[in-house]
PQR file with spaces between the fields and no chain letter, atoms N, CA, C, O and H, PARSE charges and radii, in Angstrom:
ATOM       1  N    MET     1     -38.701  -63.701  -77.812 -0.4000 1.5000
ATOM       2  CA   MET     1     -38.863  -62.201  -77.326 -0.0000 2.0000
ATOM       3  C    MET     1     -37.718  -61.259  -77.381  0.5500 1.7000
ATOM       4  O    MET     1     -36.511  -61.453  -77.520 -0.5500 1.4000
ATOM       5  N    ASN     2     -38.294  -60.389  -77.261 -0.4000 1.5000
ATOM       6  CA   ASN     2     -37.166  -59.076  -77.653 -0.0000 2.0000
ATOM       7  C    ASN     2     -36.903  -58.479  -76.192  0.5500 1.7000
ATOM       8  O    ASN     2     -37.851  -57.870  -75.698 -0.5500 1.4000
ATOM       9  H    ASN     2     -39.275  -60.231  -77.147  0.4000 1.0000
ATOM      10  N    ILE     3     -35.700  -58.584  -75.426 -0.4000 1.5000
ATOM      11  CA   ILE     3     -35.413  -57.931  -74.239 -0.0000 2.0000
ATOM      12  C    ILE     3     -34.746  -56.891  -74.898  0.5500 1.7000
ATOM      13  O    ILE     3     -33.995  -57.098  -75.852 -0.5500 1.4000
ATOM      14  H    ILE     3     -34.929  -59.079  -75.827  0.4000 1.0000
ATOM      15  N    LYS     4     -35.015  -55.634  -74.374 -0.4000 1.5000
ATOM      16  CA   LYS     4     -34.328  -54.237  -74.922 -0.0000 2.0000
ATOM      17  C    LYS     4     -33.250  -54.553  -75.405  0.5500 1.7000
ATOM      18  O    LYS     4     -32.521  -55.369  -74.842 -0.5500 1.4000
ATOM      19  H    LYS     4     -35.624  -55.466  -73.599  0.4000 1.0000
ATOM      20  N    ILE     5     -32.887  -53.881  -76.715 -0.4000 1.5000
ATOM      21  CA   ILE     5     -31.879  -53.820  -77.376 -0.0000 2.0000
ATOM      22  C    ILE     5     -30.444  -54.653  -77.202  0.5500 1.7000
ATOM      23  O    ILE     5     -29.361  -54.088  -77.358 -0.5500 1.4000
ATOM      24  H    ILE     5     -33.479  -53.218  -77.173  0.4000 1.0000
ATOM      25  N    GLY     6     -30.556  -55.934  -76.891 -0.4000 1.5000
ATOM      26  CA   GLY     6     -29.700  -56.772  -76.913 -0.0000 2.0000
ATOM      27  C    GLY     6     -28.978  -56.552  -75.368  0.5500 1.7000
ATOM      28  O    GLY     6     -27.815  -56.930  -75.222 -0.5500 1.4000
ATOM      29  H    GLY     6     -31.435  -56.393  -76.764  0.4000 1.0000
ATOM      30  N    ILE     7     -29.712  -55.929  -74.231 -0.4000 1.5000
ATOM      31  CA   ILE     7     -29.208  -56.171  -72.961 -0.0000 2.0000
ATOM      32  C    ILE     7     -28.707  -57.384  -72.572  0.5500 1.7000
ATOM      33  O    ILE     7     -29.339  -58.372  -72.947 -0.5500 1.4000
ATOM      34  H    ILE     7     -30.657  -55.622  -74.349  0.4000 1.0000
ATOM      35  N    LYS     8     -27.540  -57.578  -71.789 -0.4000 1.5000
ATOM      36  CA   LYS     8     -27.284  -58.894  -71.310 -0.0000 2.0000
ATOM      37  C    LYS     8     -26.665  -58.377  -69.855  0.5500 1.7000
ATOM      38  O    LYS     8     -26.424  -57.225  -69.493 -0.5500 1.4000
ATOM      39  H    LYS     8     -27.027  -56.776  -71.486  0.4000 1.0000
ATOM      40  N    ILE     9     -26.489  -59.671  -69.129 -0.4000 1.5000
ATOM      41  CA   ILE     9     -25.708  -59.254  -67.560 -0.0000 2.0000
ATOM      42  C    ILE     9     -24.244  -58.657  -67.696  0.5500 1.7000
ATOM      43  O    ILE     9     -23.295  -58.987  -68.408 -0.5500 1.4000
ATOM      44  H    ILE     9     -26.684  -60.606  -69.423  0.4000 1.0000
ATOM      45  N    GLY    10     -24.356  -57.993  -67.068 -0.4000 1.5000
ATOM      46  CA   GLY    10     -23.140  -57.178  -66.703 -0.0000 2.0000
ATOM      47  C    GLY    10     -22.827  -55.688  -67.407  0.5500 1.7000
ATOM      48  O    GLY    10     -21.866  -54.965  -67.142 -0.5500 1.4000
ATOM      49  H    GLY    10     -25.127  -57.726  -66.490  0.4000 1.0000
ATOM      50  N    ASP    11     -23.990  -55.402  -68.460 -0.4000 1.5000
ATOM      51  CA   ASP    11     -24.275  -53.904  -69.153 -0.0000 2.0000
ATOM      52  C    ASP    11     -24.489  -53.017  -68.108  0.5500 1.7000
ATOM      53  O    ASP    11     -25.196  -53.265  -67.132 -0.5500 1.4000
ATOM      54  H    ASP    11     -24.771  -55.989  -68.674  0.4000 1.0000
ATOM      55  N    ARG    12     -23.864  -51.950  -68.311 -0.4000 1.5000
ATOM      56  CA   ARG    12     -24.399  -50.779  -67.577 -0.0000 2.0000
ATOM      57  C    ARG    12     -25.476  -50.062  -68.618  0.5500 1.7000
ATOM      58  O    ARG    12     -25.553  -49.967  -69.842 -0.5500 1.4000
ATOM      59  H    ARG    12     -23.289  -51.749  -69.104  0.4000 1.0000
ATOM      60  N    VAL    13     -26.522  -49.462  -67.123 -0.4000 1.5000
ATOM      61  CA   VAL    13     -27.558  -48.640  -67.751 -0.0000 2.0000
ATOM      62  C    VAL    13     -27.674  -47.539  -67.265  0.5500 1.7000
ATOM      63  O    VAL    13     -27.048  -47.196  -66.262 -0.5500 1.4000
ATOM      64  H    VAL    13     -26.459  -49.540  -66.128  0.4000 1.0000
ATOM      65  N    GLU    14     -28.539  -46.751  -67.925 -0.4000 1.5000
ATOM      66  CA   GLU    14     -28.890  -45.346  -67.530 -0.0000 2.0000
ATOM      67  C    GLU    14     -30.376  -45.130  -67.437  0.5500 1.7000
ATOM      68  O    GLU    14     -30.991  -45.263  -68.494 -0.5500 1.4000
ATOM      69  H    GLU    14     -29.047  -47.030  -68.740  0.4000 1.0000
ATOM      70  N    LEU    15     -30.934  -44.878  -66.557 -0.4000 1.5000
ATOM      71  CA   LEU    15     -32.255  -44.544  -66.230 -0.0000 2.0000
ATOM      72  C    LEU    15     -32.674  -43.126  -67.128  0.5500 1.7000
ATOM      73  O    LEU    15     -31.946  -42.133  -67.123 -0.5500 1.4000
ATOM      74  H    LEU    15     -30.434  -44.770  -65.697  0.4000 1.0000
ATOM      75  N    LEU    16     -33.976  -43.203  -67.903 -0.4000 1.5000
ATOM      76  CA   LEU    16     -34.558  -42.334  -68.773 -0.0000 2.0000
ATOM      77  C    LEU    16     -35.658  -41.952  -68.127  0.5500 1.7000
ATOM      78  O    LEU    16     -35.848  -40.758  -67.899 -0.5500 1.4000
ATOM      79  H    LEU    16     -34.567  -44.010  -67.907  0.4000 1.0000
ATOM      80  N    GLU    17     -36.569  -42.942  -67.727 -0.4000 1.5000
ATOM      81  CA   GLU    17     -38.236  -42.762  -67.074 -0.0000 2.0000
ATOM      82  C    GLU    17     -38.502  -44.007  -66.601  0.5500 1.7000
ATOM      83  O    GLU    17     -38.344  -45.005  -67.302 -0.5500 1.4000
ATOM      84  H    GLU    17     -36.415  -43.912  -67.912  0.4000 1.0000
ATOM      85  N    MET    18     -38.951  -44.052  -65.304 -0.4000 1.5000
ATOM      86  CA   MET    18     -39.560  -45.058  -64.727 -0.0000 2.0000
ATOM      87  C    MET    18     -40.961  -44.571  -64.074  0.5500 1.7000
ATOM      88  O    MET    18     -41.139  -43.456  -63.582 -0.5500 1.4000
ATOM      89  H    MET    18     -39.079  -43.241  -64.734  0.4000 1.0000
ATOM      90  N    GLU    19     -41.863  -45.541  -64.151 -0.4000 1.5000
ATOM      91  CA   GLU    19     -43.226  -45.533  -63.533 -0.0000 2.0000
ATOM      92  C    GLU    19     -43.053  -45.464  -62.220  0.5500 1.7000
ATOM      93  O    GLU    19     -43.094  -44.332  -61.740 -0.5500 1.4000
ATOM      94  H    GLU    19     -41.718  -46.446  -64.550  0.4000 1.0000
ATOM      95  N    ASP    20     -42.887  -46.284  -61.563 -0.4000 1.5000
ATOM      96  CA   ASP    20     -42.302  -46.778  -60.055 -0.0000 2.0000
ATOM      97  C    ASP    20     -42.285  -45.626  -59.272  0.5500 1.7000
ATOM      98  O    ASP    20     -41.273  -44.928  -59.344 -0.5500 1.4000
ATOM      99  H    ASP    20     -42.853  -47.205  -61.953  0.4000 1.0000
ATOM     100  N    THR    21     -43.571  -45.141  -58.235 -0.4000 1.5000
ATOM     101  CA   THR    21     -43.225  -43.992  -57.400 -0.0000 2.0000
ATOM     102  C    THR    21     -42.458  -44.197  -56.151  0.5500 1.7000
ATOM     103  O    THR    21     -41.951  -43.247  -55.553 -0.5500 1.4000
ATOM     104  H    THR    21     -44.393  -45.708  -58.177  0.4000 1.0000
ATOM     105  N    MET    22     -42.345  -45.696  -55.661 -0.4000 1.5000
ATOM     106  CA   MET    22     -42.142  -45.971  -54.672 -0.0000 2.0000
ATOM     107  C    MET    22     -40.181  -45.781  -54.546  0.5500 1.7000
ATOM     108  O    MET    22     -39.603  -45.675  -53.465 -0.5500 1.4000
ATOM     109  H    MET    22     -42.756  -46.467  -56.147  0.4000 1.0000
ATOM     110  N    THR    23     -39.514  -45.779  -55.832 -0.4000 1.5000
ATOM     111  CA   THR    23     -38.160  -45.671  -55.572 -0.0000 2.0000
ATOM     112  C    THR    23     -37.349  -44.368  -55.603  0.5500 1.7000
ATOM     113  O    THR    23     -37.706  -43.494  -56.394 -0.5500 1.4000
ATOM     114  H    THR    23     -39.984  -45.864  -56.711  0.4000 1.0000
ATOM     115  N    LYS    24     -36.533  -44.212  -54.991 -0.4000 1.5000
ATOM     116  CA   LYS    24     -35.535  -43.007  -54.901 -0.0000 2.0000
ATOM     117  C    LYS    24     -34.845  -43.050  -56.185  0.5500 1.7000
ATOM     118  O    LYS    24     -34.167  -42.026  -56.261 -0.5500 1.4000
ATOM     119  H    LYS    24     -36.243  -44.921  -54.349  0.4000 1.0000
ATOM     120  N    LEU    25     -34.680  -43.925  -57.456 -0.4000 1.5000
ATOM     121  CA   LEU    25     -34.434  -43.737  -58.481 -0.0000 2.0000
ATOM     122  C    LEU    25     -34.863  -42.393  -59.385  0.5500 1.7000
ATOM     123  O    LEU    25     -36.040  -42.138  -59.640 -0.5500 1.4000
ATOM     124  H    LEU    25     -35.231  -44.758  -57.394  0.4000 1.0000
ATOM     125  N    GLU    26     -33.893  -41.683  -59.771 -0.4000 1.5000
ATOM     126  CA   GLU    26     -34.184  -40.593  -60.550 -0.0000 2.0000
ATOM     127  C    GLU    26     -33.521  -40.395  -62.153  0.5500 1.7000
ATOM     128  O    GLU    26     -32.422  -40.879  -62.422 -0.5500 1.4000
ATOM     129  H    GLU    26     -32.937  -41.890  -59.564  0.4000 1.0000
ATOM     130  N    LYS    27     -34.150  -39.798  -62.943 -0.4000 1.5000
ATOM     131  CA   LYS    27     -33.536  -39.656  -64.347 -0.0000 2.0000
ATOM     132  C    LYS    27     -32.262  -39.489  -63.982  0.5500 1.7000
ATOM     133  O    LYS    27     -31.948  -38.693  -63.098 -0.5500 1.4000
ATOM     134  H    LYS    27     -35.043  -39.405  -62.725  0.4000 1.0000
ATOM     135  N    GLY    28     -31.173  -40.423  -64.805 -0.4000 1.5000
ATOM     136  CA   GLY    28     -29.805  -40.196  -64.878 -0.0000 2.0000
ATOM     137  C    GLY    28     -29.365  -41.030  -63.776  0.5500 1.7000
ATOM     138  O    GLY    28     -28.242  -40.753  -63.356 -0.5500 1.4000
ATOM     139  H    GLY    28     -31.428  -41.070  -65.524  0.4000 1.0000
ATOM     140  N    SER    29     -29.920  -41.901  -63.256 -0.4000 1.5000
ATOM     141  CA   SER    29     -29.458  -43.101  -62.298 -0.0000 2.0000
ATOM     142  C    SER    29     -28.729  -43.989  -63.111  0.5500 1.7000
ATOM     143  O    SER    29     -29.168  -44.211  -64.239 -0.5500 1.4000
ATOM     144  H    SER    29     -30.833  -42.127  -63.597  0.4000 1.0000
ATOM     145  N    ARG    30     -27.651  -44.559  -62.723 -0.4000 1.5000
ATOM     146  CA   ARG    30     -27.033  -45.805  -63.289 -0.0000 2.0000
ATOM     147  C    ARG    30     -26.746  -46.828  -62.591  0.5500 1.7000
ATOM     148  O    ARG    30     -26.665  -46.661  -61.374 -0.5500 1.4000
ATOM     149  H    ARG    30     -27.293  -44.379  -61.807  0.4000 1.0000
ATOM     150  N    GLY    31     -26.527  -48.086  -63.119 -0.4000 1.5000
ATOM     151  CA   GLY    31     -26.255  -49.417  -62.801 -0.0000 2.0000
ATOM     152  C    GLY    31     -26.175  -50.287  -63.518  0.5500 1.7000
ATOM     153  O    GLY    31     -26.333  -50.128  -64.728 -0.5500 1.4000
ATOM     154  H    GLY    31     -26.593  -48.222  -64.107  0.4000 1.0000
ATOM     155  N    THR    32     -25.853  -51.683  -62.865 -0.4000 1.5000
ATOM     156  CA   THR    32     -25.419  -52.803  -63.726 -0.0000 2.0000
ATOM     157  C    THR    32     -26.338  -53.873  -63.638  0.5500 1.7000
ATOM     158  O    THR    32     -26.673  -54.390  -62.572 -0.5500 1.4000
ATOM     159  H    THR    32     -25.725  -51.812  -61.882  0.4000 1.0000
ATOM     160  N    VAL    33     -26.734  -54.198  -64.722 -0.4000 1.5000
ATOM     161  CA   VAL    33     -27.600  -55.415  -64.955 -0.0000 2.0000
ATOM     162  C    VAL    33     -27.213  -56.867  -64.457  0.5500 1.7000
ATOM     163  O    VAL    33     -26.360  -57.508  -65.069 -0.5500 1.4000
ATOM     164  H    VAL    33     -26.462  -53.778  -65.587  0.4000 1.0000
ATOM     165  N    ILE    34     -27.692  -57.252  -63.616 -0.4000 1.5000
ATOM     166  CA   ILE    34     -27.281  -58.388  -62.526 -0.0000 2.0000
ATOM     167  C    ILE    34     -28.399  -59.792  -62.847  0.5500 1.7000
ATOM     168  O    ILE    34     -28.210  -60.879  -62.302 -0.5500 1.4000
ATOM     169  H    ILE    34     -28.385  -56.731  -63.118  0.4000 1.0000
ATOM     170  N    LYS    35     -29.538  -59.542  -63.796 -0.4000 1.5000
ATOM     171  CA   LYS    35     -30.192  -60.928  -63.746 -0.0000 2.0000
ATOM     172  C    LYS    35     -31.159  -60.586  -64.812  0.5500 1.7000
ATOM     173  O    LYS    35     -31.496  -59.402  -64.799 -0.5500 1.4000
ATOM     174  H    LYS    35     -29.692  -58.658  -64.239  0.4000 1.0000
ATOM     175  N    ILE    36     -31.730  -61.379  -65.803 -0.4000 1.5000
ATOM     176  CA   ILE    36     -32.537  -61.044  -66.995 -0.0000 2.0000
ATOM     177  C    ILE    36     -33.481  -62.067  -66.767  0.5500 1.7000
ATOM     178  O    ILE    36     -33.104  -63.239  -66.741 -0.5500 1.4000
ATOM     179  H    ILE    36     -31.457  -62.341  -65.814  0.4000 1.0000
ATOM     180  N    ASP    37     -34.776  -61.734  -66.583 -0.4000 1.5000
ATOM     181  CA   ASP    37     -36.113  -62.644  -66.383 -0.0000 2.0000
ATOM     182  C    ASP    37     -36.926  -62.533  -68.109  0.5500 1.7000
ATOM     183  O    ASP    37     -37.927  -61.853  -68.335 -0.5500 1.4000
ATOM     184  H    ASP    37     -35.082  -60.782  -66.604  0.4000 1.0000
ATOM     185  N    GLU    38     -36.516  -63.001  -68.682 -0.4000 1.5000
ATOM     186  CA   GLU    38     -37.172  -63.064  -70.253 -0.0000 2.0000
ATOM     187  C    GLU    38     -38.528  -63.149  -70.050  0.5500 1.7000
ATOM     188  O    GLU    38     -39.275  -62.261  -70.460 -0.5500 1.4000
ATOM     189  H    GLU    38     -35.703  -63.554  -68.498  0.4000 1.0000
ATOM     190  N    GLU    39     -39.073  -64.460  -69.255 -0.4000 1.5000
ATOM     191  CA   GLU    39     -40.293  -64.471  -69.403 -0.0000 2.0000
ATOM     192  C    GLU    39     -41.292  -63.365  -68.670  0.5500 1.7000
ATOM     193  O    GLU    39     -42.443  -63.107  -69.024 -0.5500 1.4000
ATOM     194  H    GLU    39     -38.467  -65.181  -68.922  0.4000 1.0000
ATOM     195  N    GLU    40     -40.699  -62.887  -67.765 -0.4000 1.5000
ATOM     196  CA   GLU    40     -41.373  -61.834  -67.010 -0.0000 2.0000
ATOM     197  C    GLU    40     -41.123  -60.479  -67.713  0.5500 1.7000
ATOM     198  O    GLU    40     -41.742  -59.515  -67.261 -0.5500 1.4000
ATOM     199  H    GLU    40     -39.765  -63.097  -67.477  0.4000 1.0000
ATOM     200  N    GLU    41     -40.172  -60.255  -68.913 -0.4000 1.5000
ATOM     201  CA   GLU    41     -39.851  -59.185  -69.328 -0.0000 2.0000
ATOM     202  C    GLU    41     -39.143  -58.114  -68.136  0.5500 1.7000
ATOM     203  O    GLU    41     -39.474  -56.932  -68.040 -0.5500 1.4000
ATOM     204  H    GLU    41     -39.669  -61.038  -69.281  0.4000 1.0000
ATOM     205  N    LEU    42     -38.181  -58.734  -67.322 -0.4000 1.5000
ATOM     206  CA   LEU    42     -37.580  -58.167  -66.135 -0.0000 2.0000
ATOM     207  C    LEU    42     -36.085  -57.943  -66.380  0.5500 1.7000
ATOM     208  O    LEU    42     -35.416  -58.861  -66.855 -0.5500 1.4000
ATOM     209  H    LEU    42     -37.912  -59.694  -67.399  0.4000 1.0000
ATOM     210  N    ILE    43     -35.568  -56.843  -66.098 -0.4000 1.5000
ATOM     211  CA   ILE    43     -34.177  -56.457  -66.286 -0.0000 2.0000
ATOM     212  C    ILE    43     -33.997  -56.229  -64.893  0.5500 1.7000
ATOM     213  O    ILE    43     -34.578  -55.311  -64.316 -0.5500 1.4000
ATOM     214  H    ILE    43     -36.111  -56.097  -65.712  0.4000 1.0000
ATOM     215  N    TRP    44     -33.161  -57.079  -64.278 -0.4000 1.5000
ATOM     216  CA   TRP    44     -32.699  -56.846  -62.709 -0.0000 2.0000
ATOM     217  C    TRP    44     -31.678  -55.851  -62.850  0.5500 1.7000
ATOM     218  O    TRP    44     -30.839  -56.055  -63.728 -0.5500 1.4000
ATOM     219  H    TRP    44     -32.688  -57.825  -64.747  0.4000 1.0000
ATOM     220  N    VAL    45     -31.569  -54.611  -62.019 -0.4000 1.5000
ATOM     221  CA   VAL    45     -30.402  -53.730  -62.205 -0.0000 2.0000
ATOM     222  C    VAL    45     -30.001  -53.656  -60.467  0.5500 1.7000
ATOM     223  O    VAL    45     -30.866  -53.652  -59.592 -0.5500 1.4000
ATOM     224  H    VAL    45     -32.251  -54.445  -61.306  0.4000 1.0000
ATOM     225  N    LYS    46     -28.661  -53.604  -60.229 -0.4000 1.5000
ATOM     226  CA   LYS    46     -27.981  -53.055  -59.097 -0.0000 2.0000
ATOM     227  C    LYS    46     -27.375  -51.885  -59.468  0.5500 1.7000
ATOM     228  O    LYS    46     -26.364  -51.663  -60.135 -0.5500 1.4000
ATOM     229  H    LYS    46     -27.958  -53.606  -60.940  0.4000 1.0000
ATOM     230  N    TRP    47     -28.579  -50.804  -58.635 -0.4000 1.5000
ATOM     231  CA   TRP    47     -28.164  -49.496  -59.102 -0.0000 2.0000
ATOM     232  C    TRP    47     -26.898  -49.031  -58.237  0.5500 1.7000
ATOM     233  O    TRP    47     -26.628  -49.619  -57.189 -0.5500 1.4000
ATOM     234  H    TRP    47     -29.400  -50.983  -58.093  0.4000 1.0000
ATOM     235  N    ASP    48     -26.153  -47.990  -58.692 -0.4000 1.5000
ATOM     236  CA   ASP    48     -25.006  -47.693  -57.861 -0.0000 2.0000
ATOM     237  C    ASP    48     -25.454  -46.700  -56.775  0.5500 1.7000
ATOM     238  O    ASP    48     -24.567  -45.944  -56.382 -0.5500 1.4000
ATOM     239  H    ASP    48     -26.373  -47.513  -59.543  0.4000 1.0000
ATOM     240  N    ASN    49     -26.706  -46.562  -56.204 -0.4000 1.5000
ATOM     241  CA   ASN    49     -27.213  -45.952  -55.313 -0.0000 2.0000
ATOM     242  C    ASN    49     -27.476  -46.870  -53.958  0.5500 1.7000
ATOM     243  O    ASN    49     -27.728  -46.499  -52.812 -0.5500 1.4000
ATOM     244  H    ASN    49     -27.427  -47.177  -56.524  0.4000 1.0000
ATOM     245  N    GLY    50     -27.310  -48.354  -54.570 -0.4000 1.5000
ATOM     246  CA   GLY    50     -27.237  -49.465  -53.827 -0.0000 2.0000
ATOM     247  C    GLY    50     -28.723  -50.443  -53.615  0.5500 1.7000
ATOM     248  O    GLY    50     -28.883  -51.409  -52.868 -0.5500 1.4000
ATOM     249  H    GLY    50     -27.106  -48.655  -55.502  0.4000 1.0000
ATOM     250  N    GLU    51     -29.557  -49.892  -54.419 -0.4000 1.5000
ATOM     251  CA   GLU    51     -30.928  -50.245  -54.787 -0.0000 2.0000
ATOM     252  C    GLU    51     -30.669  -51.380  -55.583  0.5500 1.7000
ATOM     253  O    GLU    51     -29.768  -51.429  -56.421 -0.5500 1.4000
ATOM     254  H    GLU    51     -29.427  -49.108  -55.026  0.4000 1.0000
ATOM     255  N    GLU    52     -31.619  -52.480  -55.268 -0.4000 1.5000
ATOM     256  CA   GLU    52     -31.690  -53.549  -56.628 -0.0000 2.0000
ATOM     257  C    GLU    52     -33.569  -53.385  -56.747  0.5500 1.7000
ATOM     258  O    GLU    52     -34.525  -53.471  -55.975 -0.5500 1.4000
ATOM     259  H    GLU    52     -32.350  -52.440  -54.587  0.4000 1.0000
ATOM     260  N    LEU    53     -33.304  -53.069  -58.396 -0.4000 1.5000
ATOM     261  CA   LEU    53     -34.867  -52.712  -58.843 -0.0000 2.0000
ATOM     262  C    LEU    53     -34.760  -53.431  -60.276  0.5500 1.7000
ATOM     263  O    LEU    53     -33.808  -53.347  -61.051 -0.5500 1.4000
ATOM     264  H    LEU    53     -32.527  -52.998  -59.022  0.4000 1.0000
ATOM     265  N    ALA    54     -35.593  -53.937  -60.401 -0.4000 1.5000
ATOM     266  CA   ALA    54     -36.054  -54.475  -61.979 -0.0000 2.0000
ATOM     267  C    ALA    54     -36.637  -53.288  -62.902  0.5500 1.7000
ATOM     268  O    ALA    54     -37.509  -52.520  -62.495 -0.5500 1.4000
ATOM     269  H    ALA    54     -36.366  -54.005  -59.771  0.4000 1.0000
ATOM     270  N    LEU    55     -36.240  -53.241  -63.788 -0.4000 1.5000
ATOM     271  CA   LEU    55     -36.931  -52.503  -65.137 -0.0000 2.0000
ATOM     272  C    LEU    55     -37.666  -53.218  -65.906  0.5500 1.7000
ATOM     273  O    LEU    55     -37.259  -54.316  -66.286 -0.5500 1.4000
ATOM     274  H    LEU    55     -35.532  -53.866  -64.118  0.4000 1.0000
ATOM     275  N    LEU    56     -38.783  -52.773  -66.249 -0.4000 1.5000
ATOM     276  CA   LEU    56     -39.866  -53.322  -67.108 -0.0000 2.0000
ATOM     277  C    LEU    56     -39.175  -53.017  -68.523  0.5500 1.7000
ATOM     278  O    LEU    56     -38.721  -51.924  -68.861 -0.5500 1.4000
ATOM     279  H    LEU    56     -39.114  -51.881  -65.941  0.4000 1.0000
ATOM     280  N    ALA    57     -39.183  -54.115  -69.231 -0.4000 1.5000
ATOM     281  CA   ALA    57     -38.388  -53.969  -70.500 -0.0000 2.0000
ATOM     282  C    ALA    57     -39.331  -53.286  -71.612  0.5500 1.7000
ATOM     283  O    ALA    57     -38.823  -52.642  -72.530 -0.5500 1.4000
ATOM     284  H    ALA    57     -39.552  -55.003  -68.956  0.4000 1.0000
ATOM     285  N    ASP    58     -40.609  -53.436  -71.502 -0.4000 1.5000
ATOM     286  CA   ASP    58     -41.432  -52.490  -72.316 -0.0000 2.0000
ATOM     287  C    ASP    58     -42.059  -51.299  -71.630  0.5500 1.7000
ATOM     288  O    ASP    58     -42.728  -50.581  -72.373 -0.5500 1.4000
ATOM     289  H    ASP    58     -41.021  -53.959  -70.756  0.4000 1.0000
ATOM     290  N    VAL    59     -41.989  -51.002  -70.559 -0.4000 1.5000
ATOM     291  CA   VAL    59     -42.530  -49.786  -69.889 -0.0000 2.0000
ATOM     292  C    VAL    59     -41.526  -48.766  -69.618  0.5500 1.7000
ATOM     293  O    VAL    59     -41.492  -47.634  -70.101 -0.5500 1.4000
ATOM     294  H    VAL    59     -41.445  -51.585  -69.956  0.4000 1.0000
ATOM     295  N    ASP    60     -40.809  -49.229  -68.890 -0.4000 1.5000
ATOM     296  CA   ASP    60     -39.411  -48.146  -68.546 -0.0000 2.0000
ATOM     297  C    ASP    60     -38.547  -48.002  -69.504  0.5500 1.7000
ATOM     298  O    ASP    60     -38.129  -48.882  -70.257 -0.5500 1.4000
ATOM     299  H    ASP    60     -40.836  -50.148  -68.497  0.4000 1.0000
ATOM     300  N    LYS    61     -38.112  -46.246  -69.473 -0.4000 1.5000
ATOM     301  CA   LYS    61     -37.293  -46.134  -70.660 -0.0000 2.0000
ATOM     302  C    LYS    61     -35.973  -46.185  -69.765  0.5500 1.7000
ATOM     303  O    LYS    61     -35.839  -45.908  -68.573 -0.5500 1.4000
ATOM     304  H    LYS    61     -38.451  -45.530  -68.862  0.4000 1.0000
ATOM     305  N    PHE    62     -34.854  -46.711  -70.889 -0.4000 1.5000
ATOM     306  CA   PHE    62     -33.601  -46.628  -70.209 -0.0000 2.0000
ATOM     307  C    PHE    62     -32.411  -46.822  -71.407  0.5500 1.7000
ATOM     308  O    PHE    62     -32.784  -47.235  -72.505 -0.5500 1.4000
ATOM     309  H    PHE    62     -34.963  -46.935  -71.857  0.4000 1.0000
ATOM     310  N    LYS    63     -31.310  -46.589  -71.235 -0.4000 1.5000
ATOM     311  CA   LYS    63     -30.380  -46.857  -72.456 -0.0000 2.0000
ATOM     312  C    LYS    63     -29.304  -47.786  -71.806  0.5500 1.7000
ATOM     313  O    LYS    63     -29.234  -48.012  -70.598 -0.5500 1.4000
ATOM     314  H    LYS    63     -31.007  -46.254  -70.343  0.4000 1.0000
ATOM     315  N    LYS    64     -28.457  -48.305  -72.784 -0.4000 1.5000
ATOM     316  CA   LYS    64     -27.283  -49.160  -72.421 -0.0000 2.0000
ATOM     317  C    LYS    64     -26.015  -47.888  -72.786  0.5500 1.7000
ATOM     318  O    LYS    64     -25.843  -47.200  -73.792 -0.5500 1.4000
ATOM     319  H    LYS    64     -28.513  -48.121  -73.765  0.4000 1.0000
ATOM     320  N    ILE    65     -25.371  -47.954  -71.653 -0.4000 1.5000
ATOM     321  CA   ILE    65     -24.067  -47.055  -71.418 -0.0000 2.0000
ATOM     322  C    ILE    65     -22.656  -47.947  -71.377  0.5500 1.7000
ATOM     323  O    ILE    65     -22.522  -49.048  -70.842 -0.5500 1.4000
ATOM     324  H    ILE    65     -25.511  -48.513  -70.836  0.4000 1.0000
ATOM     325  N    LYS    66     -21.886  -47.364  -71.912 -0.4000 1.5000
ATOM     326  CA   LYS    66     -20.462  -47.802  -72.039 -0.0000 2.0000
ATOM     327  C    LYS    66     -19.932  -47.938  -70.692  0.5500 1.7000
ATOM     328  O    LYS    66     -20.340  -47.029  -69.968 -0.5500 1.4000
ATOM     329  H    LYS    66     -21.994  -46.470  -72.346  0.4000 1.0000
ATOM     330  N    LYS    67     -18.991  -48.947  -69.980 -0.4000 1.5000
ATOM     331  CA   LYS    67     -18.817  -49.158  -69.114 -0.0000 2.0000
ATOM     332  C    LYS    67     -17.622  -48.186  -68.513  0.5500 1.7000
ATOM     333  O    LYS    67     -17.245  -48.319  -67.349 -0.5500 1.4000
ATOM     334  H    LYS    67     -18.660  -49.686  -70.568  0.4000 1.0000
């Protein structure tokens, strides 16, 4: 299975686009990967705004950023 560009726990990510309308996250939001569920293709992130929300590996758009 191909979890987005070798993302691993502890990596920092920046949100580019998300389908979820129930979140306060916006383009440019940043957070730290805390868990990866390869079976469900979920990348769980602790966002800098305090929210914990998973990225859908094949749906949401995001990029890995340097710490």
